[in-house]
C-alpha positions in Angstrom: -20.9 -7.0 26.3 -21.7 -7.7 22.6 -19.1 -9.2 20.1 -18.3 -7.3 17.5 -19.4 -9.2 14.1 -16.6 -10.3 11.7 -17.0 -12.1 8.4 -14.7 -14.4 6.3 -13.8 -13.4 2.4 -16.6 -15.9 1.2 -19.3 -14.3 3.3 -18.4 -10.8 2.7 -18.8 -11.6 -1.1 -22.2 -13.4 -0.1 -23.4 -10.2 1.5 -23.0 -8.4 -1.3 -24.9 -10.7 -3.4 -27.6 -11.0 -1.0 -28.0 -7.2 0.0 -28.7 -5.8 -3.5 -29.9 -2.6 -2.4 -26.9 -1.6 -0.7 -23.7 0.0 -2.2 -20.7 -2.0 -1.4 -16.9 -1.6 -1.9 -14.7 -4.6 -2.0 -11.1 -4.4 -1.0 -8.6 -6.9 -1.1 -7.7 -8.0 2.7 -8.6 -7.6 6.0 -6.2 -4.9 6.9 -7.2 -3.0 3.9 -11.0 -2.9 5.4 -10.4 -0.4 8.2 -8.0 1.7 6.3 -10.6 2.3 3.2 -13.6 2.4 5.7 -11.7 5.4 7.4 -10.8 7.0 4.2 -14.6 6.9 3.0 -15.6 8.5 6.1 -13.1 11.5 5.5 -14.5 11.7 1.9 -18.2 11.5 2.7 -17.4 14.8 5.2 -15.1 16.5 2.8 -17.2 16.1 -0.5 -20.7 15.6 1.4 -21.2 12.1 -0.2 -24.9 11.1 0.7 -24.3 7.4 0.5 -21.2 6.3 1.5 -20.6 2.4 0.4 -20.1 -0.6 3.1 -16.5 -1.8 2.9 -16.0 -5.7 2.7 -12.8 -7.4 1.6 -12.8 -10.2 -0.7 -9.9 -12.3 -0.2 -7.3 -10.9 -2.5 -7.2 -9.7 -6.3 -7.9 -13.2 -8.0 -10.5 -14.1 -6.0 -12.3 -11.0 -6.3 -11.8 -10.8 -10.0 -13.1 -14.5 -10.3 -16.2 -13.4 -8.2 -17.0 -10.6 -10.7 -16.6 -13.0 -13.8 -19.1 -15.6 -12.2 -21.3 -13.1 -10.8 -23.8 -10.5 -12.1 -22.7 -7.5 -9.6 -24.1 -4.3 -10.0 -24.3 -3.1 -6.3 -20.5 -3.0 -5.9 -17.0 -1.3 -7.0 -13.7 -2.5 -6.2 -10.4 -1.0 -5.7 -7.4 -3.4 -6.3 -3.9 -3.1 -5.5 -1.7 -2.3 -8.5 1.2 -4.6 -7.5 3.0 -5.1 -11.2 -0.3 -4.5 -12.9 -1.3 -2.0 -15.5 -3.2 0.7 -13.5 -5.2 1.8 -16.8 -6.5 -1.9 -17.0 -9.8 -2.5 -15.5 -9.6 -6.2 -16.3 -12.5 -5.8 -18.3 -15.0 -4.6 -15.6 -16.2 -1.0 -15.2 -16.3 -1.2 -11.7 -12.9 -2.0 -11.2 -10.5 0.8 -10.0 -6.5 0.2 -9.4 -4.1 2.0 -7.3 -1.5 3.8 -9.1 0.9 2.4 -6.7 1.9 -0.9 -5.5 -0.5 -1.0 -2.4 -2.1 1.6 -0.1 0.8 1.6 2.2 2.8 3.2 -0.9 0.8 6.3 -0.4 2.5 6.9 2.9 5.5 7.7 1.2 4.6 11.2 0.6 5.8 14.7 2.1 2.1 16.1 2.3 1.0 13.0 4.1 3.7 13.1 6.3 3.4 16.9 7.1 1.0 17.1 9.8 2.1 14.4 11.7 5.6 15.7 11.9 3.8 19.2 12.8 2.3 17.3 15.7 5.6 15.8 16.7 7.7 18.8 16.7 5.0 21.4 17.8 5.6 23.5 14.5 3.5 25.1 12.1 2.7 22.3 9.2 3.4 24.9 6.5 6.6 25.5 7.7 7.0 21.5 7.7 5.9 21.3 4.1 8.3 23.8 3.1 11.5 22.2 4.3 10.7 18.4 5.0 11.5 16.1 2.1 12.1 12.3 1.3 14.5 12.7 -1.2 17.2 11.3 0.6 15.3 8.2 1.5 13.9 7.9 -2.2 17.3 8.0 -3.6 18.7 5.3 -1.2 15.7 3.2 -2.0 16.5 3.4 -5.7 20.2 2.6 -5.3 19.6 -0.2 -3.0 16.6 -2.0 -5.0 17.3 -1.6 -8.5 18.2 -5.4 -8.8 15.5 -6.7 -6.4 12.6 -5.2 -8.0 12.7 -7.3 -11.2 13.1 -10.4 -9.3 10.0 -9.4 -7.0 8.0 -8.8 -10.3 8.9 -12.0 -11.8 8.3 -14.2 -8.5 4.8 -12.7 -8.6 4.1 -12.2 -12.3 6.0 -15.0 -14.2 6.4 -17.4 -11.2 3.2 -16.4 -9.6 4.5 -17.7 -6.2 2.9 -17.0 -2.7 4.0 -13.6 -1.9 2.8 -13.8 1.8 6.0 -15.6 2.4 7.8 -12.5 2.5 5.5 -9.4 2.4 6.8 -8.6 5.8 10.2 -9.4 5.1 12.9 -7.5 7.2 15.5 -5.9 4.8 17.1 -2.9 7.0 20.3 -2.8 8.7 21.0 -3.6 12.3 20.2 -1.2 15.2 18.0 1.9 14.2 19.5 2.5 10.8 17.0 3.5 8.3 19.2 2.3 5.3 18.6 -1.2 3.8 20.9 -3.7 4.4 22.9 -5.1 1.3 23.1 -8.7 3.2 19.6 -9.0 3.7 18.6 -8.0 0.2 20.9 -10.3 -1.4 19.2 -13.4 0.9 15.7 -11.9 0.0 16.6 -12.0 -3.4 18.5 -15.1 -3.8 15.8 -17.0 -1.7 13.3 -15.9 -4.4 15.7 -16.9 -7.3 16.2 -20.3 -6.1 12.6 -21.0 -5.5 12.0 -19.7 -9.1 15.2 -21.2 -10.7 15.5 -18.3 -12.5 18.7 -16.4 -12.8 19.1 -12.3 -12.1 19.4 -11.6 -15.7 16.5 -13.4 -16.7 14.2 -11.6 -14.4 15.7 -8.2 -15.5 15.1 -9.5 -19.1 11.2 -10.1 -18.1 10.9 -6.8 -16.5 12.3 -5.0 -19.6 9.7 -6.5 -21.5 6.8 -6.0 -19.3 4.4 -3.3 -18.5 5.9 -1.7 -14.9 5.1 1.5 -13.4 8.6 2.6 -13.5 11.6 1.6 -11.0 10.8 4.0 -8.4 10.6 1.8 -5.5 8.3 4.2 -3.4 5.8 3.3 -6.3 6.8 -0.3 -7.7 8.1 -2.1 -4.4 5.9 -3.4 -1.6 5.3 -0.7 0.8 4.6 -3.0 3.7 8.2 -3.7 3.7 9.7 -0.4 3.3 7.5 1.1 6.0 10.3 -0.1 8.7 13.0 2.2 6.7 10.4 5.0 6.8 9.9 4.7 10.4 13.4 4.9 11.1 13.6 7.8 8.9 11.2 9.9 10.6 12.3 9.0 14.0 15.9 9.9 13.1 14.7 13.2 11.5 12.1 14.2 14.1 14.6 13.3 17.2 17.3 15.4 15.7 14.9 18.6 15.5 13.7 17.9 18.9 15.2 15.1 21.2 12.4 12.5 22.3 9.8 14.0 20.0 9.0 10.8 17.9 8.7 8.5 21.2 5.2 7.8 21.1 5.6 6.1 17.6 7.4 2.9 18.7 6.9 0.7 15.2 5.9 0.6 11.8 2.6 -0.5 12.6 1.9 2.5 15.0 3.1 4.7 12.3 0.8 3.5 9.7 -2.1 3.8 12.4 -1.2 7.4 12.7 -1.1 8.1 8.7 -4.2 6.4 7.6 -6.3 9.4 7.9 -3.8 11.3 6.3 -3.6 9.3 3.2 -6.1 11.2 1.8 -3.8 14.4 1.5 -2.4 12.4 -1.7 -4.5 13.7 -4.5 -4.0 10.6 -6.6 -5.6 8.6 -4.1 -8.4 10.8 -3.2 -9.2 10.9 -6.9 -9.2 7.2 -7.0 -11.3 6.7 -4.0 -13.9 9.3 -5.0 -14.1 7.5 -8.5 -14.9 4.2 -6.2 -17.4 5.8 -4.1 -19.5 8.2 -6.2 
């Protein structure tokens, strides 16, 4: 049995330079690669795209932008997470496209993306799900819970330039199976960053108010990887209340994301960004 080839970020960027005749799409990290690859396959079938690009990851936003600055690259386009950057900014490159949400995971927080999964779990018509199902309660809770945390996360990334890998999988939910966020967990999460930065809450809020940010809506502006646990628990409670045991096949936020990857393309905004980068 042959091993499946795998490449580092540096090897991927070298592949782009060496294979000048092939189209490439550069994304940020190794977890992004299979997501975008699957979405491109769907776009190819839906829109009849003849030549789909080869998807590679480049090792993060800063590394990719430096690569574009250092090299003359005309056989690749790039999709970057929005993070806290201006999504209308292309960093001086015509081949750079930005998501309009913090990360690709944030596109899961969409009723149209979730409707078909809920339909399968509950064995009901997806049109009926679309008419009834809403994330309004979840979004409102996130807004109330995260209003003081988002400015701190912004400062940690954009002012302090800290290492977000320290917390991008942080657990901020209440105990048990509760989908609501935990005030104590959020306070620890926030205070750890404030202490590392030696900034105050007020300073962070002032920085945030002065800077460009895409509003305070957490489903857009807060790391989606962290909020997936809350979404997972919310869906479990909702589906099991409709039909007992219906959510039993999805046992973690990672399983949920795997189920949703192919459905992310139902978000029109993401589809438009992808088409621009693939065409």
